[in-house]
C-alpha positions in Angstrom: 15.7 5.8 -11.5 13.1 3.5 -13.4 10.8 0.8 -11.2 10.3 -2.6 -12.8 7.2 -3.0 -14.8 6.1 -5.4 -12.3 5.8 -2.8 -9.3 4.0 -0.4 -11.3 1.6 -3.0 -12.5 1.2 -4.5 -9.0 0.5 -0.8 -7.4 -2.2 -0.2 -10.5 -3.9 -3.4 -9.8 -4.1 -3.0 -6.0 -5.9 0.5 -6.6 -8.2 -1.1 -9.5 -9.2 -4.3 -7.8 -10.2 -2.3 -4.5 -13.6 -0.8 -5.8 -12.3 2.7 -4.8 -13.6 6.2 -5.9 -11.1 7.2 -8.9 -9.4 9.9 -6.8 -8.7 7.1 -4.1 -7.1 4.8 -7.0 -5.0 7.7 -8.2 -3.8 8.1 -4.7 -3.0 4.3 -3.9 -1.4 4.1 -7.3 0.8 7.1 -6.5 1.6 6.0 -2.9 2.4 2.5 -3.8 4.9 3.3 -6.8 6.4 5.9 -4.3 6.7 3.4 -1.6 8.5 1.0 -4.1 11.0 3.7 -5.5 11.8 4.5 -1.7 12.6 0.8 -1.0 14.8 0.6 -4.0 16.7 3.9 -3.3 16.9 2.5 0.5 18.8 -0.4 -0.9 20.6 1.3 -3.3 21.8 3.6 -0.4 22.6 0.8 2.2 24.8 -1.0 -0.2 26.7 1.9 -1.8 26.5 4.4 0.6 29.9 6.1 1.3 29.5 6.3 5.2 27.6 4.3 7.8 25.4 6.8 8.6 23.9 6.8 4.9 24.1 3.0 4.8 21.9 3.0 8.1 19.7 5.4 6.6 18.9 3.4 3.7 18.1 0.3 5.6 15.7 2.5 7.7 14.1 3.4 4.4 13.6 -0.1 3.7 12.1 -1.0 6.6 9.8 1.9 6.9 8.6 1.7 3.4 8.2 -2.0 3.3 5.9 -1.6 6.3 4.0 1.2 4.3 3.4 -1.1 1.5 2.4 -4.0 3.0 -0.2 -1.6 4.7 -1.6 -0.3 1.4 -1.7 -4.3 0.3 -3.7 -5.2 3.3 -6.3 -2.7 2.7 -6.8 -3.3 -0.6 -8.7 -6.7 0.2 -11.8 -5.5 0.9 -13.4 -2.2 0.8 -15.6 -0.6 3.3 -19.2 -1.8 3.4 -22.1 0.4 4.8 -23.4 -1.1 8.2 -26.6 -2.4 8.5 -29.1 -2.5 11.3 -29.9 -6.1 12.7 -33.2 -7.3 11.1 -35.9 -6.8 14.1 -37.6 -9.6 15.9 -41.1 -10.2 15.0 -43.7 -11.9 17.1 -45.4 -15.0 15.5 -48.7 -14.5 17.9 -52.2 -15.3 16.1 
């Protein structure tokens, strides 16, 4: 099953704009593409499944992988920043 180009571009954009190292960008891209494929396959199973069990499983795949995809999108907003110690208080006595 081919994914629409828009889905692939969104996954690549998430990885590229997150300021992540290359290996992490590869993971985010691959995970995003896989998650989108699972949602598409889940929809297909829920619509065209031969049994109620297959249709139910397809709906569960859509719900689970949609949640995972949303998590990837949330995490792309801001990369982690190193923590800084608060500035020292200095006395202004003369």
